[in-house]
N, CA, C and O atoms as CSV, one atom per row, in Angstrom:
chain,resi,resn,atom,element,x,y,z
A,1,MET,N,N,119.162,119.232,99.996
A,1,MET,CA,C,118.460,117.995,101.452
A,1,MET,C,C,118.139,119.538,102.210
A,1,MET,O,O,118.760,120.601,102.220
A,2,ILE,N,N,116.879,119.092,102.814
A,2,ILE,CA,C,116.323,119.760,103.558
A,2,ILE,C,C,117.066,119.821,105.031
A,2,ILE,O,O,117.459,118.783,105.563
A,3,THR,N,N,117.230,121.115,105.651
A,3,THR,CA,C,118.070,121.220,106.816
A,3,THR,C,C,116.808,121.172,107.942
A,3,THR,O,O,115.615,121.213,107.644
A,4,GLU,N,N,117.326,121.081,109.218
A,4,GLU,CA,C,116.628,121.292,110.449
A,4,GLU,C,C,116.207,122.895,110.267
A,4,GLU,O,O,115.017,123.200,110.178
A,5,VAL,N,N,117.137,123.782,110.223
A,5,VAL,CA,C,116.985,125.038,109.961
A,5,VAL,C,C,115.720,125.428,109.247
A,5,VAL,O,O,114.776,126.148,109.571
A,6,VAL,N,N,115.968,124.808,108.298
A,6,VAL,CA,C,114.858,125.363,107.180
A,6,VAL,C,C,113.131,124.580,107.723
A,6,VAL,O,O,112.154,125.067,107.154
A,7,ILE,N,N,112.929,123.726,108.506
A,7,ILE,CA,C,112.116,122.959,109.001
A,7,ILE,C,C,111.582,123.886,109.922
A,7,ILE,O,O,110.432,124.323,109.866
A,8,GLU,N,N,112.625,124.251,110.969
A,8,GLU,CA,C,112.260,125.308,111.826
A,8,GLU,C,C,111.514,126.712,111.357
A,8,GLU,O,O,110.538,127.222,111.910
A,9,GLN,N,N,112.033,127.072,110.508
A,9,GLN,CA,C,111.778,128.279,109.714
A,9,GLN,C,C,110.103,128.066,109.017
A,9,GLN,O,O,109.264,128.954,108.870
A,10,TYR,N,N,109.977,126.643,108.679
A,10,TYR,CA,C,108.627,126.709,108.015
A,10,TYR,C,C,107.540,126.407,108.646
A,10,TYR,O,O,106.415,126.507,108.157
A,11,LEU,N,N,107.943,125.797,110.410
A,11,LEU,CA,C,107.159,125.544,111.312
A,11,LEU,C,C,106.664,126.741,111.783
A,11,LEU,O,O,105.484,127.090,111.829
A,12,ASN,N,N,107.772,127.423,112.173
A,12,ASN,CA,C,107.325,129.184,112.780
A,12,ASN,C,C,106.369,129.938,111.882
A,12,ASN,O,O,105.509,130.694,112.332
A,13,LYS,N,N,106.588,129.660,110.350
A,13,LYS,CA,C,105.632,130.317,109.334
A,13,LYS,C,C,104.345,129.623,109.482
A,13,LYS,O,O,103.304,130.280,109.483
A,14,PHE,N,N,104.336,128.299,109.610
A,14,PHE,CA,C,103.249,127.587,109.482
A,14,PHE,C,C,101.995,127.893,110.798
A,14,PHE,O,O,100.771,127.966,110.695
A,15,ALA,N,N,102.956,128.033,112.098
A,15,ALA,CA,C,102.088,128.812,113.537
A,15,ALA,C,C,101.760,129.873,113.279
A,15,ALA,O,O,100.608,130.047,113.676
A,16,ILE,N,N,102.476,131.384,112.439
A,16,ILE,CA,C,101.486,132.040,112.420
A,16,ILE,C,C,100.789,132.270,111.285
A,16,ILE,O,O,99.899,133.120,111.248
A,17,GLU,N,N,101.073,131.656,110.423
A,17,GLU,CA,C,99.832,131.431,109.372
A,17,GLU,C,C,98.488,131.115,110.156
A,17,GLU,O,O,97.489,131.820,110.015
A,18,TYR,N,N,98.528,130.020,110.982
A,18,TYR,CA,C,97.373,129.677,111.441
A,18,TYR,C,C,97.063,130.124,113.366
A,18,TYR,O,O,96.342,129.650,114.244
A,19,GLY,N,N,97.823,130.991,113.312
A,19,GLY,CA,C,97.746,131.353,114.489
A,19,GLY,C,C,97.871,130.523,115.870
A,19,GLY,O,O,97.203,130.642,116.897
A,20,LEU,N,N,99.125,129.488,115.519
A,20,LEU,CA,C,98.835,128.694,116.860
A,20,LEU,C,C,100.292,129.140,117.847
A,20,LEU,O,O,101.240,129.541,117.173
A,21,ALA,N,N,100.447,129.102,118.984
A,21,ALA,CA,C,101.453,129.347,119.706
A,21,ALA,C,C,101.809,128.153,120.210
A,21,ALA,O,O,101.272,127.076,120.468
A,22,ASP,N,N,103.110,128.769,120.292
A,22,ASP,CA,C,103.709,127.146,120.831
A,22,ASP,C,C,103.551,125.832,119.910
A,22,ASP,O,O,103.334,124.746,120.446
A,23,LEU,N,N,103.650,125.940,118.684
A,23,LEU,CA,C,103.368,124.571,118.058
A,23,LEU,C,C,104.195,123.349,118.301
A,23,LEU,O,O,103.793,122.197,118.462
A,24,TYR,N,N,105.649,123.886,118.300
A,24,TYR,CA,C,106.573,122.691,118.612
A,24,TYR,C,C,107.272,122.779,120.164
A,24,TYR,O,O,107.071,123.617,121.043
A,25,GLU,N,N,108.004,121.812,120.162
A,25,GLU,CA,C,109.246,121.765,121.225
A,25,GLU,C,C,110.098,120.986,120.665
A,25,GLU,O,O,109.676,120.044,119.994
A,26,LYS,N,N,111.293,121.175,120.795
A,26,LYS,CA,C,112.476,120.398,120.142
A,26,LYS,C,C,112.692,119.748,121.625
A,26,LYS,O,O,112.956,120.420,122.622
A,27,PRO,N,N,112.553,118.499,121.608
A,27,PRO,CA,C,112.767,117.469,122.624
A,27,PRO,C,C,114.641,117.011,122.204
A,27,PRO,O,O,115.351,116.537,123.091
A,28,GLY,N,N,115.011,117.174,121.239
A,28,GLY,CA,C,116.459,116.613,120.958
A,28,GLY,C,C,116.908,117.210,119.498
A,28,GLY,O,O,116.239,118.155,119.081
A,29,ALA,N,N,117.948,116.749,118.721
A,29,ALA,CA,C,118.770,117.126,117.831
A,29,ALA,C,C,117.682,116.462,117.060
A,29,ALA,O,O,117.137,115.395,117.342
A,30,LYS,N,N,117.415,117.343,115.919
A,30,LYS,CA,C,116.486,116.647,114.876
A,30,LYS,C,C,114.954,115.542,115.024
A,30,LYS,O,O,114.476,114.639,114.337
A,31,ILE,N,N,114.614,116.166,116.198
A,31,ILE,CA,C,113.157,116.054,116.539
A,31,ILE,C,C,112.146,117.243,116.985
A,31,ILE,O,O,112.324,117.956,117.973
A,32,PHE,N,N,111.465,117.298,116.423
A,32,PHE,CA,C,109.828,118.049,116.582
A,32,PHE,C,C,109.044,117.820,117.336
A,32,PHE,O,O,108.688,116.799,116.747
A,33,SER,N,N,108.465,117.847,118.093
A,33,SER,CA,C,107.156,117.388,118.687
A,33,SER,C,C,105.974,118.738,118.404
A,33,SER,O,O,105.976,119.862,118.907
A,34,LEU,N,N,105.236,118.271,117.643
A,34,LEU,CA,C,104.214,119.229,117.208
A,34,LEU,C,C,102.814,119.267,118.185
A,34,LEU,O,O,102.013,118.378,117.896
A,35,ASP,N,N,102.573,119.800,118.842
A,35,ASP,CA,C,101.262,119.855,119.254
A,35,ASP,C,C,99.912,120.880,118.440
A,35,ASP,O,O,99.757,122.098,118.536
A,36,LEU,N,N,99.196,120.022,117.766
A,36,LEU,CA,C,98.209,120.859,116.991
A,36,LEU,C,C,96.944,120.077,117.489
A,36,LEU,O,O,96.621,118.896,117.371
A,37,ASP,N,N,96.369,121.106,118.062
A,37,ASP,CA,C,94.549,120.940,119.033
A,37,ASP,C,C,95.070,119.761,119.748
A,37,ASP,O,O,96.035,119.675,120.508
A,38,HIS,N,N,94.273,118.917,119.366
A,38,HIS,CA,C,94.044,117.219,120.034
A,38,HIS,C,C,95.221,116.541,119.633
A,38,HIS,O,O,95.628,115.810,120.535
A,39,ARG,N,N,95.975,116.515,118.524
A,39,ARG,CA,C,96.833,115.770,117.633
A,39,ARG,C,C,98.129,116.491,118.475
A,39,ARG,O,O,98.243,117.682,118.765
A,40,SER,N,N,99.268,115.129,118.834
A,40,SER,CA,C,100.466,115.151,118.703
A,40,SER,C,C,101.342,114.549,117.897
A,40,SER,O,O,101.679,113.443,118.319
A,41,ILE,N,N,101.707,114.791,117.146
A,41,ILE,CA,C,102.564,113.958,116.305
A,41,ILE,C,C,104.306,114.824,116.322
A,41,ILE,O,O,104.487,115.943,116.800
A,42,HIS,N,N,105.504,113.875,115.618
A,42,HIS,CA,C,106.395,114.026,115.472
A,42,HIS,C,C,106.992,114.492,113.965
A,42,HIS,O,O,106.613,114.148,112.846
A,43,LEU,N,N,107.774,115.157,114.259
A,43,LEU,CA,C,108.521,115.417,113.042
A,43,LEU,C,C,110.047,114.806,112.918
A,43,LEU,O,O,110.764,115.623,113.495
A,44,LEU,N,N,110.705,113.925,112.509
A,44,LEU,CA,C,111.809,113.430,112.850
A,44,LEU,C,C,113.012,113.640,111.449
A,44,LEU,O,O,113.049,112.875,110.485
A,45,MET,N,N,113.623,114.449,111.577
A,45,MET,CA,C,114.792,114.627,110.541
A,45,MET,C,C,115.369,113.048,109.850
A,45,MET,O,O,115.449,112.027,110.532
A,46,THR,N,N,115.611,113.100,108.862
A,46,THR,CA,C,116.518,111.768,108.376
A,46,THR,C,C,117.545,112.452,107.636
A,46,THR,O,O,117.774,113.662,107.662
A,47,GLU,N,N,118.298,111.333,106.799
A,47,GLU,CA,C,119.550,111.865,105.825
A,47,GLU,C,C,118.877,112.098,104.834
A,47,GLU,O,O,119.649,112.640,104.043
A,48,ARG,N,N,117.622,111.996,104.264
A,48,ARG,CA,C,117.136,111.926,102.996
A,48,ARG,C,C,115.878,113.255,102.906
A,48,ARG,O,O,115.386,113.797,101.916
A,49,GLY,N,N,115.598,113.511,104.600
A,49,GLY,CA,C,114.496,114.482,104.641
A,49,GLY,C,C,113.620,114.072,105.709
A,49,GLY,O,O,114.279,113.518,106.589
A,50,PHE,N,N,112.607,114.119,105.927
A,50,PHE,CA,C,111.841,114.231,107.304
A,50,PHE,C,C,111.013,113.004,107.344
A,50,PHE,O,O,110.886,112.357,106.305
A,51,LEU,N,N,110.296,112.522,108.705
A,51,LEU,CA,C,109.280,111.972,108.610
A,51,LEU,C,C,108.384,112.212,109.606
A,51,LEU,O,O,108.818,112.283,110.756
A,52,LEU,N,N,107.002,112.376,109.356
A,52,LEU,CA,C,106.069,112.682,110.416
A,52,LEU,C,C,104.994,111.590,110.832
A,52,LEU,O,O,104.427,110.784,110.094
A,53,HIS,N,N,104.853,111.774,112.243
A,53,HIS,CA,C,104.716,110.503,113.044
A,53,HIS,C,C,104.137,110.732,113.690
A,53,HIS,O,O,104.216,111.821,114.259
A,54,GLY,N,N,103.059,109.672,114.020
A,54,GLY,CA,C,102.227,109.748,115.343
A,54,GLY,C,C,101.519,108.526,115.423
A,54,GLY,O,O,101.477,107.633,114.576
A,55,SER,N,N,100.920,108.582,116.619
A,55,SER,CA,C,100.078,107.067,117.674
A,55,SER,C,C,99.003,107.802,116.599
A,55,SER,O,O,99.175,108.840,115.960
A,56,VAL,N,N,97.554,106.687,116.630
A,56,VAL,CA,C,96.727,106.906,115.834
A,56,VAL,C,C,95.716,105.710,116.692
A,56,VAL,O,O,94.654,105.527,116.098
A,57,GLY,N,N,95.810,105.224,117.443
A,57,GLY,CA,C,95.054,104.188,118.355
A,57,GLY,C,C,96.250,103.090,119.062
A,57,GLY,O,O,97.476,103.005,119.140
A,58,VAL,N,N,95.103,102.381,119.480
A,58,VAL,CA,C,95.529,101.086,120.189
A,58,VAL,C,C,94.859,99.911,119.707
A,58,VAL,O,O,93.636,99.939,119.568
A,59,LEU,N,N,95.665,98.660,119.377
A,59,LEU,CA,C,94.624,97.402,119.179
A,59,LEU,C,C,93.994,96.538,120.005
A,59,LEU,O,O,94.660,95.824,120.754
A,60,PRO,N,N,92.545,96.479,119.981
A,60,PRO,CA,C,91.990,95.990,120.814
A,60,PRO,C,C,92.297,94.710,121.615
A,60,PRO,O,O,92.666,93.743,120.949
A,61,GLU,N,N,92.193,94.562,122.999
A,61,GLU,CA,C,92.771,93.492,123.723
A,61,GLU,C,C,91.901,91.946,122.745
A,61,GLU,O,O,92.553,90.991,122.324
A,62,ASN,N,N,90.968,92.034,122.649
A,62,ASN,CA,C,90.293,90.793,122.435
A,62,ASN,C,C,90.252,90.806,120.473
A,62,ASN,O,O,90.005,91.873,119.910
A,63,ASP,N,N,90.480,89.717,119.768
A,63,ASP,CA,C,90.344,89.507,118.434
A,63,ASP,C,C,91.030,90.711,117.579
A,63,ASP,O,O,90.233,91.502,117.075
A,64,ALA,N,N,92.573,90.967,117.334
A,64,ALA,CA,C,92.986,92.252,116.924
A,64,ALA,C,C,92.787,92.084,115.270
A,64,ALA,O,O,92.860,92.989,114.439
A,65,GLU,N,N,92.546,90.836,115.060
A,65,GLU,CA,C,92.988,90.204,113.782
A,65,GLU,C,C,92.094,90.747,113.020
A,65,GLU,O,O,92.676,90.489,111.967
A,66,PRO,N,N,91.200,91.263,112.701
A,66,PRO,CA,C,89.989,91.905,112.039
A,66,PRO,C,C,90.787,93.164,111.260
A,66,PRO,O,O,90.974,93.464,110.081
A,67,LEU,N,N,91.171,93.762,112.626
A,67,LEU,CA,C,91.118,95.413,112.850
A,67,LEU,C,C,92.854,95.297,111.617
A,67,LEU,O,O,93.220,95.981,110.661
A,68,LEU,N,N,93.378,94.257,112.231
A,68,LEU,CA,C,95.128,94.401,111.523
A,68,LEU,C,C,94.675,94.270,109.758
A,68,LEU,O,O,95.096,95.023,108.880
A,69,LEU,N,N,93.548,92.903,109.523
A,69,LEU,CA,C,93.550,93.044,108.127
A,69,LEU,C,C,92.987,94.210,107.460
A,69,LEU,O,O,93.380,94.726,106.414
A,70,PHE,N,N,92.142,94.512,108.106
A,70,PHE,CA,C,91.856,96.165,107.312
A,70,PHE,C,C,92.576,96.787,107.420
A,70,PHE,O,O,92.625,97.424,106.367
A,71,LEU,N,N,93.553,97.228,108.285
A,71,LEU,CA,C,94.986,97.817,108.203
A,71,LEU,C,C,95.833,97.926,107.233
A,71,LEU,O,O,96.430,98.908,106.789
A,72,LEU,N,N,95.836,96.471,106.844
A,72,LEU,CA,C,96.490,95.887,106.070
A,72,LEU,C,C,96.469,96.139,104.567
A,72,LEU,O,O,97.398,96.323,103.781
A,73,ASN,N,N,95.098,96.092,104.382
A,73,ASN,CA,C,94.406,96.515,102.868
A,73,ASN,C,C,94.584,97.901,103.029
A,73,ASN,O,O,95.411,98.223,102.177
A,74,ALA,N,N,94.192,99.035,103.769
A,74,ALA,CA,C,94.522,100.262,103.773
A,74,ALA,C,C,96.136,100.536,103.444
A,74,ALA,O,O,96.444,101.447,102.676
A,75,ASN,N,N,97.044,99.777,104.009
A,75,ASN,CA,C,98.520,100.347,103.511
A,75,ASN,C,C,98.499,99.913,101.586
A,75,ASN,O,O,98.771,100.635,100.627
A,76,TYR,N,N,98.101,98.603,101.633
A,76,TYR,CA,C,97.989,97.917,100.256
A,76,TYR,C,C,98.122,99.263,98.977
A,76,TYR,O,O,97.076,99.816,98.640
A,77,LEU,N,N,99.333,99.661,98.397
A,77,LEU,CA,C,99.660,100.293,97.401
A,77,LEU,C,C,98.987,101.850,97.854
A,77,LEU,O,O,98.445,102.611,97.052
A,78,GLY,N,N,99.141,102.083,99.147
A,78,GLY,CA,C,98.995,103.278,99.260
A,78,GLY,C,C,97.525,103.384,99.568
A,78,GLY,O,O,97.192,104.299,100.320
A,79,GLN,N,N,96.507,102.500,99.048
A,79,GLN,CA,C,95.262,103.074,98.784
A,79,GLN,C,C,94.420,103.676,99.812
A,79,GLN,O,O,93.497,104.373,99.391
A,80,GLY,N,N,94.575,103.524,101.330
A,80,GLY,CA,C,93.392,104.316,102.101
A,80,GLY,C,C,94.732,105.536,103.101
A,80,GLY,O,O,94.309,106.326,103.945
A,81,THR,N,N,96.020,105.447,102.819
A,81,THR,CA,C,96.867,105.980,103.481
A,81,THR,C,C,97.215,107.228,102.860
A,81,THR,O,O,97.590,108.098,103.647
A,82,GLY,N,N,97.177,107.594,101.381
A,82,GLY,CA,C,98.304,108.737,100.244
A,82,GLY,C,C,99.419,108.038,100.557
A,82,GLY,O,O,99.514,106.812,100.505
A,83,SER,N,N,100.512,109.021,100.976
A,83,SER,CA,C,101.951,108.261,100.957
A,83,SER,C,C,102.328,108.317,102.640
A,83,SER,O,O,103.404,108.793,103.003
A,84,SER,N,N,101.615,107.934,103.341
A,84,SER,CA,C,101.514,107.245,104.676
A,84,SER,C,C,101.490,105.757,104.862
A,84,SER,O,O,100.979,104.913,104.126
A,85,THR,N,N,102.131,105.602,105.972
A,85,THR,CA,C,102.151,103.941,105.984
A,85,THR,C,C,101.781,103.505,107.790
A,85,THR,O,O,102.343,103.783,108.849
A,86,LEU,N,N,100.660,102.772,107.456
A,86,LEU,CA,C,100.301,102.440,109.496
A,86,LEU,C,C,101.162,101.200,110.123
A,86,LEU,O,O,101.462,100.180,109.503
A,87,GLY,N,N,101.397,101.407,111.076
A,87,GLY,CA,C,102.544,100.440,111.567
A,87,GLY,C,C,101.905,100.348,113.021
A,87,GLY,O,O,100.848,100.844,113.409
A,88,LEU,N,N,103.181,99.289,113.989
A,88,LEU,CA,C,102.827,99.043,115.094
A,88,LEU,C,C,104.008,99.907,115.589
A,88,LEU,O,O,104.937,100.227,114.848
A,89,LYS,N,N,103.934,100.196,116.644
A,89,LYS,CA,C,105.255,100.504,117.597
A,89,LYS,C,C,105.672,99.129,118.482
A,89,LYS,O,O,104.979,98.166,118.810
A,90,PRO,N,N,106.911,99.398,118.699
A,90,PRO,CA,C,107.758,98.132,119.381
A,90,PRO,C,C,106.663,97.476,120.439
A,90,PRO,O,O,106.370,96.280,120.442
A,91,ASP,N,N,106.242,98.231,121.121
A,91,ASP,CA,C,105.322,97.432,121.767
A,91,ASP,C,C,104.268,96.717,121.206
A,91,ASP,O,O,103.664,95.997,122.001
A,92,THR,N,N,103.901,96.720,120.104
A,92,THR,CA,C,102.989,95.505,119.298
A,92,THR,C,C,101.612,96.231,119.794
A,92,THR,O,O,100.792,95.834,118.966
A,93,GLN,N,N,101.081,96.894,120.507
A,93,GLN,CA,C,100.106,97.814,120.768
A,93,GLN,C,C,99.406,98.898,120.021
A,93,GLN,O,O,98.200,98.843,119.781
A,94,THR,N,N,100.105,99.793,119.690
A,94,THR,CA,C,100.113,101.111,119.134
A,94,THR,C,C,99.734,101.425,117.827
A,94,THR,O,O,100.761,101.531,117.157
A,95,LEU,N,N,99.107,101.550,117.404
A,95,LEU,CA,C,98.836,101.972,116.103
A,95,LEU,C,C,99.610,103.506,115.491
A,95,LEU,O,O,99.522,104.577,116.089
A,96,THR,N,N,100.136,103.363,114.573
A,96,THR,CA,C,100.932,104.373,114.020
A,96,THR,C,C,100.733,104.867,112.719
A,96,THR,O,O,100.680,104.031,111.817
A,97,LEU,N,N,100.562,106.547,112.328
A,97,LEU,CA,C,100.669,106.403,111.230
A,97,LEU,C,C,101.810,107.203,110.446
A,97,LEU,O,O,101.446,108.378,110.393
A,98,THR,N,N,102.955,107.046,109.862
A,98,THR,CA,C,104.129,107.487,109.468
A,98,THR,C,C,104.078,107.682,107.976
A,98,THR,O,O,103.600,106.874,107.180
A,99,MET,N,N,104.739,109.094,107.625
A,99,MET,CA,C,104.502,110.058,106.171
A,99,MET,C,C,105.918,110.089,106.111
A,99,MET,O,O,106.312,110.840,107.003
A,100,PRO,N,N,107.035,109.526,105.344
A,100,PRO,CA,C,108.352,110.096,104.852
A,100,PRO,C,C,108.033,110.890,103.589
A,100,PRO,O,O,107.254,110.521,102.710
A,101,VAL,N,N,108.866,112.243,103.611
A,101,VAL,CA,C,109.350,112.954,102.690
A,101,VAL,C,C,110.514,113.003,102.554
A,101,VAL,O,O,111.244,113.606,103.341
A,102,GLU,N,N,110.911,112.395,101.553
A,102,GLU,CA,C,112.382,112.512,100.826
A,102,GLU,C,C,112.855,113.128,99.837
A,102,GLU,O,O,113.394,112.528,98.908
A,103,TYR,N,N,112.736,114.347,99.879
A,103,TYR,CA,C,113.002,115.110,98.454
A,103,TYR,C,C,113.101,116.954,98.847
A,103,TYR,O,O,112.134,117.325,99.514
A,104,GLU,N,N,113.663,117.564,98.662
A,104,GLU,CA,C,113.963,119.120,98.737
A,104,GLU,C,C,112.286,119.907,98.266
A,104,GLU,O,O,111.813,119.940,97.130
A,105,ILE,N,N,111.497,120.623,99.883
A,105,ILE,CA,C,110.359,120.787,99.818
A,105,ILE,C,C,110.642,122.426,100.003
A,105,ILE,O,O,111.589,122.898,100.633
A,106,SER,N,N,109.475,123.278,99.225
A,106,SER,CA,C,109.437,124.412,99.467
A,106,SER,C,C,108.608,124.771,100.972
A,106,SER,O,O,108.319,123.854,101.740
A,107,TYR,N,N,108.381,125.734,101.180
A,107,TYR,CA,C,107.231,125.916,102.470
A,107,TYR,C,C,105.932,125.655,101.866
A,107,TYR,O,O,105.196,124.906,102.509
A,108,PRO,N,N,105.442,126.177,100.621
A,108,PRO,CA,C,103.893,125.781,100.359
A,108,PRO,C,C,103.699,124.448,99.994
A,108,PRO,O,O,102.578,123.966,99.834
A,109,GLU,N,N,104.982,123.689,99.823
A,109,GLU,CA,C,104.822,122.262,99.662
A,109,GLU,C,C,104.743,121.675,100.966
A,109,GLU,O,O,103.961,120.744,101.159
A,110,PHE,N,N,105.318,122.029,101.688
A,110,PHE,CA,C,105.478,121.426,103.071
A,110,PHE,C,C,104.054,121.648,103.790
A,110,PHE,O,O,103.756,120.683,104.493
A,111,LYS,N,N,103.136,122.650,103.785
A,111,LYS,CA,C,102.258,123.268,104.085
A,111,LYS,C,C,101.042,122.033,103.614
A,111,LYS,O,O,100.038,121.683,104.234
A,112,ASP,N,N,101.450,121.663,102.592
A,112,ASP,CA,C,100.444,120.915,102.031
A,112,ASP,C,C,100.920,119.617,102.406
A,112,ASP,O,O,99.975,119.049,102.954
A,113,VAL,N,N,101.879,118.907,102.378
A,113,VAL,CA,C,101.949,117.690,102.887
A,113,VAL,C,C,102.157,117.417,104.438
A,113,VAL,O,O,102.329,116.276,104.868
A,114,LEU,N,N,102.124,118.751,105.395
A,114,LEU,CA,C,101.345,118.674,106.888
A,114,LEU,C,C,99.900,118.499,106.584
A,114,LEU,O,O,99.259,117.500,106.911
A,115,GLU,N,N,99.489,119.377,106.032
A,115,GLU,CA,C,97.783,118.980,106.383
A,115,GLU,C,C,97.135,117.971,105.760
A,115,GLU,O,O,96.020,117.533,106.045
A,116,GLU,N,N,98.143,117.477,104.571
A,116,GLU,CA,C,97.710,116.074,104.378
A,116,GLU,C,C,97.733,114.991,104.987
A,116,GLU,O,O,96.991,114.049,104.709
A,117,TYR,N,N,98.710,114.988,106.023
A,117,TYR,CA,C,99.302,114.280,107.016
A,117,TYR,C,C,98.217,114.211,107.684
A,117,TYR,O,O,97.509,113.209,107.780
A,118,LEU,N,N,97.929,115.801,108.431
A,118,LEU,CA,C,96.959,116.024,109.530
A,118,LEU,C,C,95.544,115.377,109.157
A,118,LEU,O,O,94.916,114.776,110.029
A,119,ASN,N,N,95.007,115.512,107.760
A,119,ASN,CA,C,93.738,114.964,107.484
A,119,ASN,C,C,93.656,113.537,107.668
A,119,ASN,O,O,92.783,112.996,108.347
A,120,TYR,N,N,94.863,112.746,106.866
A,120,TYR,CA,C,94.993,111.300,107.010
A,120,TYR,C,C,94.927,110.762,108.493
A,120,TYR,O,O,94.152,109.863,108.818
A,121,TYR,N,N,95.796,111.377,109.365
A,121,TYR,CA,C,95.765,111.409,110.635
A,121,TYR,C,C,94.418,111.209,111.571
A,121,TYR,O,O,94.160,110.209,112.241
A,122,ASP,N,N,93.717,112.268,111.464
A,122,ASP,CA,C,92.355,112.546,111.744
A,122,ASP,C,C,91.620,111.416,111.270
A,122,ASP,O,O,91.080,110.659,112.077
A,123,TYR,N,N,91.548,111.228,110.020
A,123,TYR,CA,C,91.070,110.324,109.485
A,123,TYR,C,C,91.197,108.621,109.943
A,123,TYR,O,O,90.276,107.807,110.002
A,124,TRP,N,N,92.549,108.421,110.216
A,124,TRP,CA,C,92.794,106.885,111.394
A,124,TRP,C,C,92.527,107.017,112.187
A,124,TRP,O,O,92.080,105.943,112.588
A,125,ILE,N,N,92.377,108.360,113.537
A,125,ILE,CA,C,92.267,107.926,114.530
A,125,ILE,C,C,90.716,107.623,114.319
A,125,ILE,O,O,90.489,106.414,114.276
A,126,GLU,N,N,89.915,108.207,114.218
A,126,GLU,CA,C,88.073,108.069,113.672
A,126,GLU,C,C,87.745,106.833,113.386
A,126,GLU,O,O,86.849,106.183,113.925
A,127,GLU,N,N,88.686,106.380,112.273
A,127,GLU,CA,C,88.470,105.121,111.719
A,127,GLU,C,C,88.507,103.612,112.527
A,127,GLU,O,O,87.675,102.709,112.622
A,128,ILE,N,N,90.027,103.814,113.114
A,128,ILE,CA,C,90.220,103.037,114.160
A,128,ILE,C,C,89.449,102.594,115.147
A,128,ILE,O,O,89.342,101.419,115.500
A,129,LEU,N,N,88.671,103.933,115.795
A,129,LEU,CA,C,88.112,104.279,116.935
A,129,LEU,C,C,86.862,103.161,116.355
A,129,LEU,O,O,86.295,102.244,116.949
A,130,GLU,N,N,86.759,103.519,115.365
A,130,GLU,CA,C,84.976,102.785,114.930
A,130,GLU,C,C,85.361,101.333,114.951
A,130,GLU,O,O,84.668,100.488,115.517
A,131,LYS,N,N,86.580,101.039,114.266
A,131,LYS,CA,C,86.743,99.387,113.759
A,131,LYS,C,C,86.890,98.616,115.145
A,131,LYS,O,O,86.288,97.603,115.500
A,132,THR,N,N,87.898,99.394,115.875
A,132,THR,CA,C,87.505,98.535,117.317
A,132,THR,C,C,86.811,98.249,118.303
A,132,THR,O,O,87.063,97.579,119.305
A,133,LYS,N,N,85.412,99.093,117.790
A,133,LYS,CA,C,84.256,99.076,118.245
A,133,LYS,C,C,83.622,98.045,117.804
A,133,LYS,O,O,82.884,97.335,118.488
A,134,LEU,N,N,83.938,97.864,116.334
A,134,LEU,CA,C,83.129,96.312,115.973
A,134,LEU,C,C,84.041,95.414,115.850
A,134,LEU,O,O,84.014,94.565,114.958
A,135,CYS,N,N,84.909,95.500,116.695
A,135,CYS,CA,C,86.168,93.888,116.181
A,135,CYS,C,C,85.407,92.834,117.093
A,135,CYS,O,O,86.170,91.953,117.489
A,136,SER,N,N,84.184,92.710,117.496
A,136,SER,CA,C,83.879,91.470,118.358
A,136,SER,C,C,82.814,91.056,116.868
A,136,SER,O,O,82.199,89.992,116.948
A,137,SER,N,N,82.645,91.864,115.637
A,137,SER,CA,C,81.163,91.650,114.421
A,137,SER,C,C,82.522,90.838,113.896
A,137,SER,O,O,83.722,91.092,114.008
A,138,PRO,N,N,81.661,89.556,113.164
A,138,PRO,CA,C,82.520,88.728,112.221
A,138,PRO,C,C,83.133,89.712,111.226
A,138,PRO,O,O,84.325,89.607,110.935
A,139,THR,N,N,82.210,90.855,110.587
A,139,THR,CA,C,83.313,91.354,109.494
A,139,THR,C,C,82.980,92.919,109.797
A,139,THR,O,O,82.056,93.506,110.360
A,140,LEU,N,N,84.127,93.288,109.182
A,140,LEU,CA,C,84.502,95.062,109.060
A,140,LEU,C,C,84.262,95.938,108.164
A,140,LEU,O,O,84.631,97.102,108.323
């Protein structure tokens, strides 16, 4: 099982490799807040591993159904999300992307997982912005 100490070591190594000062804060036990350029994501420790989690957008005020259907299709069998899942925060307005990692992981694997998550994160921020602009359109 991967531990909090190991994750902290991996994050420190990642920060050094990419020249990132102050890559993360630790607001509580088993929680890391990562600041990567314009991205603000969280790494949350679980009993089986960890989750990468971040907000990727907000539902439009008018006619959110087309966007929700689009996101539902993206989640289907992980077709558009890799091993991540698009969801809603309890406020029912904020869209999130969450990737579970539930296995023992080496640093090179951790780096690959983090980079993969960041790629999907960036993609979905842009995609949701674009689809939100088109929400008044009859098709997505």
